[in-house]
C-alpha positions in Angstrom: 47.0 -25.2 -7.8 49.4 -26.7 -5.3 49.2 -25.8 -1.8 51.9 -25.1 0.5 52.3 -26.2 4.0 54.9 -24.5 5.3 53.7 -23.1 8.8 54.3 -25.9 11.0 50.4 -25.3 12.1 47.2 -25.6 10.8 45.9 -22.3 11.2 48.8 -20.6 10.0 48.7 -22.9 6.8 44.8 -22.1 6.2 45.8 -18.0 6.8 48.1 -18.8 4.1 45.8 -19.7 1.4 46.2 -15.9 1.0 49.1 -15.5 -0.6 51.4 -12.1 -0.8 47.9 -10.5 1.1 50.3 -7.3 1.8 51.8 -6.4 -1.8 50.1 -8.6 -4.9 47.2 -10.8 -3.3 46.7 -14.5 -4.7 43.7 -15.9 -3.9 43.9 -19.8 -3.3 40.6 -21.1 -1.9 38.6 -19.2 -4.8 35.8 -21.7 -5.3 34.3 -24.0 -2.9 36.3 -26.7 -4.7 39.0 -24.9 -3.8 38.1 -25.4 -0.1 37.0 -29.3 0.0 40.6 -29.8 -2.0 42.7 -28.2 0.5 40.9 -29.4 3.8 42.0 -33.0 1.9 45.5 -31.9 1.3 45.9 -30.6 4.8 44.8 -33.9 6.4 41.9 -32.3 8.0 39.5 -34.6 6.1 40.2 -37.8 3.8 38.0 -36.9 1.1 36.6 -33.9 -0.4 32.9 -32.6 1.2 30.2 -31.0 -1.2 30.6 -27.2 -0.3 28.8 -24.2 -1.2 29.4 -20.6 -1.0 28.5 -19.9 2.3 30.4 -22.3 3.4 33.5 -20.7 1.8 32.8 -17.0 2.8 32.1 -18.3 5.9 35.3 -20.1 6.0 37.4 -17.3 4.3 36.1 -15.1 7.2 37.5 -17.5 9.7 40.9 -17.2 8.0 40.8 -13.7 8.0 40.0 -13.6 11.3 42.8 -16.1 12.2 45.1 -13.4 10.2 44.5 -10.8 12.4 44.8 -12.4 15.5 48.1 -13.7 14.7 49.2 -10.3 13.7 47.7 -8.6 16.5 49.9 -11.2 18.8 52.8 -10.7 16.7 52.8 -6.9 16.9 51.3 -7.3 20.5 48.6 -5.8 20.3 45.3 -6.6 22.2 43.5 -9.0 20.0 40.3 -7.6 17.9 36.8 -8.4 20.0 35.1 -9.0 16.6 37.6 -11.5 15.5 38.0 -13.5 18.9 34.2 -13.9 18.5 34.5 -15.4 14.9 37.1 -17.5 16.2 35.4 -18.7 19.6 32.2 -19.4 17.9 33.9 -21.7 15.3 35.8 -23.6 18.0 32.7 -23.5 20.3 31.2 -27.3 21.2 28.3 -26.0 19.5 29.6 -25.4 16.4 31.4 -28.7 16.4 28.4 -30.7 17.2 26.9 -28.9 14.4 29.2 -29.3 11.9 28.1 -32.2 9.3 30.8 -32.8 6.5 28.5 -33.5 3.2 29.6 -36.0 0.7 28.9 -36.1 -2.8 28.7 -38.9 -4.9 29.8 -42.4 -3.4 
């Protein structure tokens, strides 16, 4: 599976990992390995981290919050409070300090 980076913004490209979401959704991040590969192809990391199902669920939740926030902004609607909370928690200094990539192998 190839990832496409056409949004001009990493957050938009991440939201785009669920293709055709309004008609025939196609999930590009089906496994933790898919997410690890995306992180390298996107230039976020230089090598694939070791991710698990919980990491995948958390980051897919973040992705969907980003999508809903962008959609609200484009529609000139107020940002959904719960989604803003998800984004703020992910962007907090505490979350950044706790983020530690786990590498498998050498």
